[in-house]
N, C-alpha and C positions, 0 to 999 in steps of 0.2 A: 416557164409555166407548163403545167400538164395539159395534155390534149383536151380541148373544150372547156378548160377551167375559166376561160374568158367569158363564158356564158353567164357566170354568176357575179360579174363585176358590177359594183354599184357606183364607185367613184375611183379616181386615179390612185388615191392613197392606198387602196387595197391591193395594188399590184406590187409585188416584191422587187421585181427586176427594175433597176433604175431607168434604163433606156426605154423599156416598154411603158413605165409609169409616165415618163416625159412625153411620149407620143400620145398617150391617152389624155394627159393634162392639156396638151396643145389642142386636142380635139374639143375639150371642154371650153377652152378659151375662144375657139374659132367663131361661134355664133355671135358673141358680143363684139368681137374684133371686126367682123364683117359689117355689123349694124352700125357701130360707132364710126367706122371708117367711111361708110357711105354718107352718113349725116355730116361728118366733117368735110368730105369732099364737095358735097353740095354747097355748103357754106363757103368754103375756100374758093371753089371755082366760080361761085357767084361774084366774088370780088376780083379774081384773077382774069377770068375769061367770061364775062357776063353774057356775051352774045351766044356763045356755045352752050352755056348753062341754061339760058332762056329757051333755046331751041330744044334742048334735052327735056326740059320740064314740060313743054308743050307736047312733045312726042310721047312722053311718059303718060300724060293725061289722056291723050288719044288712045294709047295702048289700053289704059284702064277703062275707057269708054267701051271699046270693043270687047274687052274681057268681061265687063259687066253684062253685056248682051249675051255672050257665050255662056256665062255661068247661070244667067236667068233661064236660058233654055234647058239647061240640065236640071235646074230646080223644078221647072214646070213639068218635065218628064217624070221626075221622081214623085212629085205630088200626085200626078195622075195615076201612077202605078200604085201608090199607097192607097188612094181612094178606091181603086179597083180591088185591091186585096182586102180592104175592110168590108167589102160587100159579100165576100165569099164565106161560106160555112166550111172552115178548114177541116173540121172533123169528118164531114162528108167527103171532102177531097181526099182524105187519107185512105178511104176505102178502095180507091182506084189508083193510088200512087204507084208509080213504077220505080223500083229500087235501082238507083243509078250506078252503084259501085259493087264490085265483086266482094268487097270487104263486108258488105251487109246482105249478101244474097241469102234468101230464105227468111229474112227478118221481116216480121209483120209490125205494123205500127204499135200494136198492143204489147209488143215485146220491149218497147222503149220506156226507160225510166228517166225522169227528170230530177236532177239534184239541184235544188234552188238554194243559193247561199245569200243571205241578207246580212251584211256586216253592219253592226250598230255600235254607236258610241254613247251619246247622251241624248238621243232623240226622245221626244215625248211619247207617251202612250198613244195619244191621238194620231200622231204621224205614223207610227208603226202599225197601229190597229187598222188604219185605212188601207195600208198595203196588204195586210192579211185578209181583209174583207174582199179585196179584189181577187186574191188567190183562190178563195173558196167558191167564187162565182164563175170560174173559168169553164169554158165548154171543152172539158177534157177530163178523163177519169182521175179523180183525186187519189185513187189508190196506186197511181203511178208516179206520185210526187214524193220525194224525200226532201223535206224542208229543214234548213239549218238556220237558226237565228244565232249569228256569231257575235257575241257581246265581248266587250273589253273589260278586263279587270280594272283598268284605269277609269272606266265609266262609273265606278263606285256602286253604292247600294241602290241608287235610283235606277240604274240600268238593269240591275238584277231583278228589282221589283217589277219593272216594265216587262221584262222577259217572262217572268213567272205569270204575270197577268195574261200575257199573250198565249202562253202555253195552256193556261186554264180554259181560255175561251176557244182556242183554235187547235190545240195539240192533237185532238182526236179526229180531226178532219182529213188528215193525210195518211199515206202509207206509213211514213215514219216522220216524226218531228223531234228535232234535237236542239237543245240549247247548249252551245259550246262557248266556254269562256277562254279568251286568249290571255295568257298570263302577261303581266307587265314586266318590263326590264329584262327581256331575253337578250343575251349578248349577241351583237352583230346585227340586230334588227333595228329598223326605223319604225317606231310606233305608227301605225296607220292601216289602211285597207289591205295592202298587199300581205303584210305579216299576219293580220287577222284572218284573211281568207285562206291563206296557206295552212295555218294552224287548224282552222275549221274543217277544211276538206280532208286533211290527213286523219283527223279524228273520225269524220264520217266514213272514210275509207275503212278504217280499222273496225269501227263499231257496227257498220251496216253493210257496206258493199262487199268486203271480203268475208264477213261473217255469213252473209246470205249467198255468197258466191255468184253475184250478179256479173255477167260478162261486161268487161269495161266498154266494149264497143257499142253496147246497148244502153249506155247512160249518156245523157246530154247534161252538161253543167251550165246553169245560168247564174250569173252573179249580178244581183240587182242592188243598187243603192237602196237603203231602207225606206226611202220616200217613194219608191217606184210603185205606181199603180199599173197592174197588168191588164191589158185588154183581154176580154174573155176568149178571144180566138188566138192569142199569142202562141200558146204551146202547140196548138194544131198547126199553125203556120210554120213554127220552128221545126216540128217533127217532119212535116212535109219537105221542108228545105233540106233537112238532114238526110232523109231517106232518098230523095231524088237527086241529091248532089253526086256528081261524078267523083268527088274527092272529100267525102264527109270526115275522114280522119286526117285531112290536111287542110282543114278550113276552120276559121272562126265565123260566127254568124252574128251579124250586127243589125239590130233594130234601129229605128229612127227615134232619138230622144225628143219628146215634146215637153218642154218645161212650162207646163200650163196648169198644173194642179191648183196653184194659188195665184195665177197670173193677174186676176182682177185686183188682188191686194197689193201687187208690186208697183213701185214707182216707175215712171216712164223709162228712165235709163236702164232699170233692171229688166223691164219688159223688152226693150230693144235688144239687149244682150241675149235674153232667153230665146227670142225668136231668131236672132242672127245665128246663134249656135245651132238651132234646129235647121235653119235654111242651109247652113254650111254642110251639115251632115246629110241633108237631102241631096245636095250637089255631089258630094262624094259618093253617095250610093249609086249615082248615075255614072260614076267613073271608078269602077271597082278596082282597077289597077292602082289607084291612089288611096283606096279605102283602108284606113288603119283602125283597129279596135278602139272604142271610146266608151267610157262610163259603163252603163248596163250592157251586157253582152252574153253570148253563149258559145260553148265549145264542147267538143266531145271529151268524155272523161279519159279515154284511152290515150290520145295524144297529149292531153294535159298532164297525165301521170308520167308519161315518157319524158316530158320536158322537165319535170320536177316541180310543177305547180308555179305559183307566182313568186317572183323574187321578193325577199323580205327586207332588202336593203335599198329600196328605191321609193321615190314619191309617186311617180306616174305608172303604177302597176297595170292600169287598164290598157295603156298603149304598149308598155314594155313587153307584155305577154306575146304580142304579135311578133316583135323582133326576136324574142327568145325562140319562138317556134320557127321563124324563118331561118335563123342561123342553125338551130338544132337539126332541122330537116333539110339542110343544104339548099335553101331557097325554095323548096317545094311546100309553100304555104300561101294561103290566100284568105282574104276577108270576104265572105259572101254577103251581099246586101239582102236584107229581108224585105225592104220596102214595106215595113210594118212598124207601128209605133209602140213605144212604152211611154208612160206619162210620169213626169217628175216635177219637182218644185222649182219655181223661179226663186231668185234670191230675195228674201224678205226678212227684215229684222224688226225689232220692237220699235225702232225710231228710224227716221229718214237717214240721218248721218251714220247710224250704225249699218244701215243697208249699203250706203256708199262704201264704207270701210270693208264690209264683208264681200261686196261685189269685187272690189279691187283685189282683195286677197284670194278670192276664188279664181279670178282670171290669172293672177300671178302664179298660182299653183298649176293651173292648166298649161300656162305658157312654159312652166318649168319642165314640161314634157320634152323640152329641147335637150334635157339630159340624155334622152335616148339617142340623139345624133352622135355623140361621142361613142356610145355603146355599139351601135350598129356599124358605124364607119370603122371602128377598131375591129369589130367582128368580121367585117368584109375583108380586112387585110389578113385575117387569120384563116378564114374559110376559103379554100381554093376551089371548092366544088360548086359555088354559086357563079352563074354566068356573069361575065363582065358587063354585058348589056343590062342585066337586072340590077347589078350594083350601081351602075351609073344612073339609071333611070330613077331608082328609089332614092339614091343619095342626093341627086340634084333636086328632086321633088321636095324632100324633107328640108334640105338646107335652104332652098329658095323660099319654102313656106314659112320657116322661122324668121328669115330675113325680111320677108314681106310684112309679116305681122308686126314686126318691130319698127319698120321704117316707112312703109308706103303711105299710111295715113298722114304722117308728118310731112312727107314730100308733097303730097297732093294738096293738103288743106292749109299748111302753114308756111312751107318754104317756097311756094310758087312766086311769091312777091320779092324774094331776096335779091335777085339780080337788079331789080329796080331800085331797091333801097341802098344796097352796098356796092353796086356796080360802079357808080360814080362816073366822073369824067365824061367822055364823049358818049358813052352808052346811055346815060341819063337823058341825052338830047335826041336819041333816036326814036323812030316811030315804034320799033319793037318794044323799047322800054315803056313807052306810053301805053301800048296796047296789051302788054303781057298780062296784067291782072284781069283785063276784060276777056282776053282769049281763054285763059285758064278757067275763069268763072263760067264762061259760056259752055265750054266742054263739059265741065262738071255738072252744070245745070241739066244738060241733055242726059248725062249719065244718071242723074238723080230721078229722071222721069221713070226709070225702072222701079223706083220706090212705090209707084202706084200699084204695080203688079205685086210687089212684096207685101204691101198693106192689104191687098185683097186676099192673098193667101193667109196672112196673119189673122184676118177677121174670120176666115173659114175654119181656122184651127181652134178658135176660142171655145172654151166650154160654156155652158149656159150661164148667163149673167145672173149673179146673186141679186135678190130683190132689193138689197140696200143700195145698189148702184143704179143710177138713172140712165136713160137713153143717151145722155150727153157723154157718158163714158165711152160709147162706141166712137164718137167723134174724136175723143182724145186718143183712142187706139190707132186712128189714122194719122192725125197731125203729129203724133209723137215721133214719126220717122224724120221730121225736120231736124231732130237732135242727133241724127246718125253721124254726121261729121265729127261733132264734139265727142260722141260716144266712142268712135273709132280711135280717137286720140287718148282720151282719159281712161277708157276701159278696153284699150287694145294695145296701141303702141307703147304707152307708158309702163303698164305692168309687164309687157313682154320684154322691153329693154331692161327693166328692173330684174326680172328673173334671169335673163341672159348675163347681165353684169354680175349678179351674185354668184352664178355658176363660174364665171371667168375668174372672179376674185377668190374662189374657194370658200365663199360664204354660203355653204350648202343649205338649202331649205329643208325643213322637215315637213311631214304631212300635216296640213291644216284642214280640219274637218269643218265643212260649211254648216253653221247652225241652221236648223229647219224650224221656221216659225210660220204658223198659220193663225190669222186673226179672226 
């Protein structure tokens, strides 16, 4: 393989060298192998050595109890920082910002342009219009925004008509507004966000950026899902973070996604998942060494162009871009937390059961981000300029994270009683066998007390209650958290195992676009 050609790999079959292909294929199989082996061993050892397994399960539950406390503290810290940031007028803060990097010396905030890309498939005019309404209300000069509505040829005439209506209403509000259509059936591409975004940004580069000779380092790219509602101070906060950063050209900038645009319309299980995703992103913002780009995000145009933009042959382009940058720049890359929100849709469909199906498929697609593990582990073996410490730390964090998502809820909530049921023999007559279900239940009950804090934050994040919903809906927003154990299994472990197994079997997923419905 040519030097750095590994940076564009999407899957093992793309590697010509047989030995290298087998190595990459092994890494694709590894996540599912670890997850299924763990579940098999828990079951097998519950029968073979039930005493040992029972002690392990108790210890594992205790570990999760303390981990829950630890993560709750991080979430509380991030929530406090986000609230503090929301109170600031970031446009005023920009007047006194200190430029933190020599790469931007002499750069004033008014020199910065924002290239905003909104990839669209078949979303309704109402959904897209709401996003643009938020953009024109921002507390930031609109003549510094280059906005691209990136539509798909596969979206058909309806998508083109929606885009035209958006242009008619909002096209004159920004410095530049472009509608860019991504052609269908380009060889080597996976139809989806990554290929659409890359096509759109290359067109914007040719038609606007290079044409006007705008310096690349003075452009910040923000990629938003088309349902994203932008807080009026977001671009002020982002510009401040970019200018004050010590490494603006070696950083991605990650907001906190709040999936609350239509949260009042969502069923309980979808609300739990929406809030859980937000809370996890909050926790990661407090641990920037673990923070990977996710969903709506921002990045400097200069490093993005040096990387070659988003890969067009992967599903999880939002997180893949982090690994592309990390490998391209020899480990010199970070995700900078903004502690600032963007607002997005929870999963809502036209019927309850369609929402169940859509929610499962959305989580399956997100869990398919495990495809990145084989990519960066293989890349680590090729790139000798990244420190071994960084490789081990990031590698363990991501492998353990994928493994935990697929297995931990099953071990905690379903397999804790196994030694009692299948241990048999003398174990069934022991005091440990009798007390195991009660011990594990007690530990998990204490752990679930943390849900009170979680519910309080969730209530504080809610948008105003629509008039058609009564006060009782607030009570439901609290007691819904009792469904968390079932949610963690049905909309956590199961789709994660599904995604990992498909990757291991070579049944590669394509990009599935989550339908956006507002009632």
